[in-house]
N, C-alpha and C positions, 0 to 999 in steps of 0.2 A: 740428240740423235734421232729420237722417234719423230719429232716435229719435222726434221729435215727429210726423213724417209717419207712422211705423209705428204709433204709439199712436192717432193719429187714424183711420187705416184700420181698426184694431182696433175702435174705438168706432163707426165709421160703418157697419160691415157689418150687413146683415140677410139673412134667408133669401131675400128677394126677389132678392138678387144672384146666386142660384144657380138653374139650371133645375129645374123640378119633376120629381122622380124618378118613375119608373113605379110604384114600390112605396111612394110617399109616403102618409102617413096622410091620410085625407080632409079632416080639419080643417086640415091644413097645405097644402092646395092653394089655399086662399083667399088672395089677395094681402094682405088686411088682417091676416090671421092670421100670414102669413109675415113681414110687416113688424115684428111684435112679437118675433120670434125673433132675438136678438142674440148677439154673441160672449160666450162664457163666459170671463171674465177671471180668470186666476190671478195673484195678487200674492204674491211671496215676499221676505222680508227677514231679515237677521241681527239679533242682539240689540242691537248698537250703534245701530241705527236707532230702536229704542224708547227707548233711553237718552238719545239726543240730541234736538234740536228737530224732527227728521223725524217724530217721534211725532205731532205735531199735523197734519202733512200726511196721514199714514196714517189718523188718526182722521177727518179730513175726508172721505176717500174712503169710509170705512165708514159714517159717519153718513148720507151721501147715496146709499148703495147703488150706488156706482160700480164696485165690484169684486164678484166672485161667490164666490171661494175664496181663502183665505189659507193660506200655509205659513210658519211662524215657528219659531225656536229657542225653547228653554225661557227663555233670557234675554229674548227678544223678547216673551214673555208676562209674566213676573214683573216686569220693569222698568216696564212700563206700570202694573201694579197697584200697585207700590211707590210710583210717582210720585203716585198718588192718596192715599197715606198720609203721605208726607213728601217734601221737595224733594231734587233732585239739584243739585249746585253746579258752576259753571264754575271750574276751577282756574287759578291764576296763580302764576308763580314770582317775581313782582315785588311785594315787600312795601310799596313806596311807592305804587304805582299798581295797586290790585287790578283784575283783569280785563285788565291789560296784560302781555304775556309769555306764553309757551306753557306750559300746564299739563302738556304732555307731558314737560317737563323736571323736574318735581317729583321729589324723592328718595323712592324706594320705602320705605326703612327709616324715614325720618322720618314718612311717611304712616302706616305700620303702627303706629308708636308712638302716633300721634294718633288711631287708630281710623278712618282714612279709606281707602277703597278707590278706586283710580283706574281709570276707563274712558276711555282716550284722554286728553283734557284735561278730563274731568269727574270730580267727586269724590262718592262716596256714603258717608255715615257708616255705621258698623256699626249704629247705632241704627235705621236704616231697615229693615235686615233683621230686627232684633228685632221691630219693629212688624209686619213681614210675617208673621213666625212667629206672633205673637199673633193676627193676623187669620185666617191659614190653618188653624191647627191645630183650632180649633173647627169650621170648615167641613169638614175631613176627617172629623171625628167624625160630623157630620150626613150626609155623603155615604156613609159606611160604613153608617149606620143605614138609609138609603134603599136601598142596594144589598142589604142583608140582607132588607129587607121586600119588595123587588120581585123579587129573584133575578136582576137584570140587572146585569152589571158595567159600569163606566164605560169610556169610551174617552178618548184625549187630547182629542178635539174636544168631547165632552160635558162633560168635566172643565173645559175652558177656557170653554165656554158658561156653565157654572154659576158660575165665578169672575166672569165679566162681569156676570151678573145680581146676584150677591152684592155686588160692589163698588158697583153702582148709582150710578155717577159719570159724568156726561156728558163729562168730559175723557178718559175711558178709551176706547181702541180697542176693547176686548173687551166693554164695555158695549154699544156700537153694533153690534158683530157679533152679540151675543145678541139685541138688539132687532130687528135687520133680518135675522135668520136667515142670516147669512153663516158658513159653517163654517170653523173654524180648525184646521188640522192641524199637529201638532207631534210627529213621530216620535221626536225626541230630548228628550221632555218632562222626563225625569229628569236631564238634563245641566245642572244649575244649582241655584239655591236651592230650587226646587220639589222637585227630587230629594232635597235635604237634608231637607226637611220630610217627604217621604214615607218616607225612611229613619228619621227620628226617630219618626214616627207608627207605623211597623211594629213598633217595640219597645214603644211605649205601648199600642197596641191594633191588633193585626195583622188582616189579612183584606181590606183594600181592594184591589180588582182593577182594573187599567187594561188594556183589551184593545187591543193594537196591530193585531191581525189584522183586526178589524172596521173600523178606520179606513183600513187600506190598501185594503180593499174599497170603502169609501165614496169615497175620493179617486179611485181608478181608475174607478169607475162615473160619477163626476162628469165625468171626461174622456170616457169612452166614449159617454155619452148626449148629450154636447154636439154641436150641429150645426157649431160653429165655435169654436175656442179661441185665446186670446192669453195670453202669459206676460210678465209684467214682474217681473224678478228683480233685487233689490238685494243684491249680495254673492254668495258662493258656498257651498260646503259642502253640508250636508244640504238646505237650502231650495231650492237650485238643482236638485240632482239629484232631489229628491222631486217637484217639479213636472214636470221633464223626463221622469222615468220614468212618471208617470201619463199623460202625453201620448203616450208610446210605445205605450200600449194602444190608441190610435186612429190609429196611424201618424204621429204627430207633431202639434205645434201649428201653427196657421195664421199666427200672428204671434209674434214674440219680440223683446223689448228687454231686454238685460242691461247692468247698470251695476256695474262693479267695477274694481279696480286689478290684478287677478291677471294673470299672464303664463302662456302655454302651455308655456314651455320646461321646466318641472319635471314636465310630464305630468299635472298635477292636473286634475280636473274643474272645480274652482273657476276656474282660469285659462284653461280651454279656450275657444277661439273657437267661435261658433255652428256653424261648418261641421263641427266634430267631432260635434256633436249630430245634425246631418243624417245623418251616416254611420250612426248608431245607429237612426235612425227616430224620434227624439224631436222633431225639427223637420221639417216637410214639405219636400220637395225644391223645391217651387215658392214657398216662403216666402222673403222677403227680410229675414232677421233683422238686428238691429243690436246691436253691442256698443259701449258707451261706456266707454272707458278713463279713468275719472275718479273723484274722491272723491264718493261718493254724497250726502253731506249738503249739498253744494253743488248737485249736478246734479238730484237727484230733485225737490226743490221747484220748480225752474225747469221741469222737464218737466211736472209736474202743472199748473203755472200756464199753460202753453201748450197744454194738452190738456183734461183733465177740468174744471179750474177756469175755463177761458176762457169757457165757456158755462154754468157751474155756479153754484150759490148763492154769494153774497158773504157774507163774515163780517166783523164789525167788528174793527178793529185794536186789540189790547189794549195 
């Protein structure tokens, strides 16, 4: 309930809720213009969210331009693209009743011998990554040609945008991000299969440059130029801190909803309660952040159903 309330406050805010500043731009003194200035929503998620069924929920948000900035891990990028090329399967340890029994219990050695990679209770065949390599390597050649012709290096966000355009699949998160001009930042882009492909390509044909510095400027400026920001972060690690640190540049975000199962007792940023981020200036002191201690693949679709989708477009049940 508290998370739903916080997201709805995030969505409802307009610049009309704030007094007109003395140094406000003339065009933003008009109430109608102020009404159009809304919260800049940062959405962050770890790779398992793209691997599982939450992918469709994230795609819905991007398709309908309900978020403004995304931060994802390398796996959060590539798993979406790979699903456009080949399916991921739900694992089961029950041979008599497929789908019954937890895929978490499947034996790692047996799966390795069968050419299956386990992500939680999901299974991804080795063949899927071969298809990904066959798709990505020619694209890397084209991107290097374009870089050499223009003299402009790629950034993780422009790299991801290009992948989204190239896959040209309406089931893809990053197709819709590219179409709707939603920047996707991935500071750890090499930490996954994409990194493997970049490694292989560097020996085949070196010279491709991905500029991290330009992207840290881009995400920080997104936060700094925003009149009001909100953060919805699924999981922890780099996606959580990257969004929080960008908002540090504006003395903190105005709304925050965190969903993860991490605990603070190990001192990790992933498990830290929002109050710790307030001490750093990553969340504003007058914000009422919410942390939901729960498994995100259950909670996040319910959260979206009670907020963004409640008054958003309806989609047919497949």
